[in-house]
C-alpha positions, 0 to 999 in steps of 0.5 A: 912962728909957730910953737913947737918942742923937742926930740932924741940926743945923739952924741956925736962930735962935730967941727964947726963948719962956717958957713958964710954966703953960701946956702948948703941947705935945701930951702926946706931943710930943717935948722936947730938955731941953739944960740947967737954970737958976733961974727966976729967970734967964728974963730973962738968957734972950733970943735963944738959937740953936734949933739943932734947928729947933723954937724954944727955951722954958723949962719951969718947976717949983720954982724951975728951968727946963729949957731945951727944944726941941720935936723931929720924933719921926721923927728923935728917937723911939727907933728912929730914934735907935737906928738912927743911934748908930753914924753919928758924923758925925750924933753929932758934929753932935747934940753940937755943937747941944747945947753951942752951946745949953750954951754960950750959957746959959751965958755968962748964967748958972749952968747945968747941962747934961743929958746929951747926948740927954736927950728927955721927953714933953710938959712934965709929963715935963720937970716930973717930972724937974726934981722928980726931980733936984731936990736934985742940981741945986740943989746942983751949982748952988750948987756951980759958982756963980761958976766956969768949967771950965778944961781942962788936958792933957800930951803927951809928943810921939813924936819925944823916944822913945827908940827901941823897940829898939836901932840896929843889928840883933844880930850873927849868932853864929858857927857853934857860939857860943851865940845871944845872942853871948856866945861872940863877945866884946864884939859880943854884950854891947855889943848887949845893953847897948845895949837895956838902955839904951834901955829904961832910957832909957824907963822914966825918961822915963815916970817923968820924965812921971809925975812932972811931971803929978802936981806941975802937977795938985797945983799947979793944984788948988790953985787951983781949986775942984775938980778932975777927972782923966779918962782919957788921950785917944786921939790919934784922939779929940783929934787932937792930936799926941803921946801924952795923959799928963794929961787933967785939968778944973778947976773956978776961981772967976772971980775965981782964974782969973788966979792959975790962969793964973799956976800954969800952968807954961810951955814953958821950965819943962816937961821936954824931949818934954813939951806942955801945952794950956790949954782953956777956960773952959766950962761946967762939964761936968765937974762937973755930972751930965750931959755925955754918954750920953743919957736919954728919959722 
């Protein structure tokens, strides 16, 4: 499997065309593979969106079924895709298209999403993919069945952070006096004390934020069947104000949704300067093998 990725989004609406035991493609037809379900769930998947324009259908193998869509080689073959990898707008469009199908399937049945831009040449290649990953996919289905992913993020508001330096400049030393101001009496010492106080305040705030995040994660993990700590998001990616200090995902059984929600601390319970956001429910991307990257076979 070679690493690949991404093209345009076309908003056409197609019903799911169930294909079982018959090859409607030429052998070299490119198929975009979105996600995998149990073959027995086929009747639960009518009228799904087909954002790439080729029309969705199922390719079945060994009690599993891949949700696929034929795509144009001129846009999805290896070289055209590589040429567009740095086009963030088109990459984002593909990610939205991918998620729209996965989310629609996930609303109807348990599903294991594959990596963004997973492509196969013909249905036999899809069946080989299902065969090779059969054990992993079935184990994942068992693990995530009846559960949803919830995201919890904690941010430190920039306005609450202590200043990086003392309010005023250090006093200029008198001629012949040490540059730290010590020869000028209390002025230099006061300046150094203010700097030390600010530094300690920042360290205290950082420690309090870390303790709070550890506590939140410990409590919420007790109400989930699994939990994942992702690296903090950079502001340019999250689009949220402040600095991200907790970026966690929780696999929550549907029957535990209320207890999980009640365990999330309110704004009044958080230390000053911390903000918490909850997102979801999502298809459990964080608890499956897919989600990002790309592959072709």
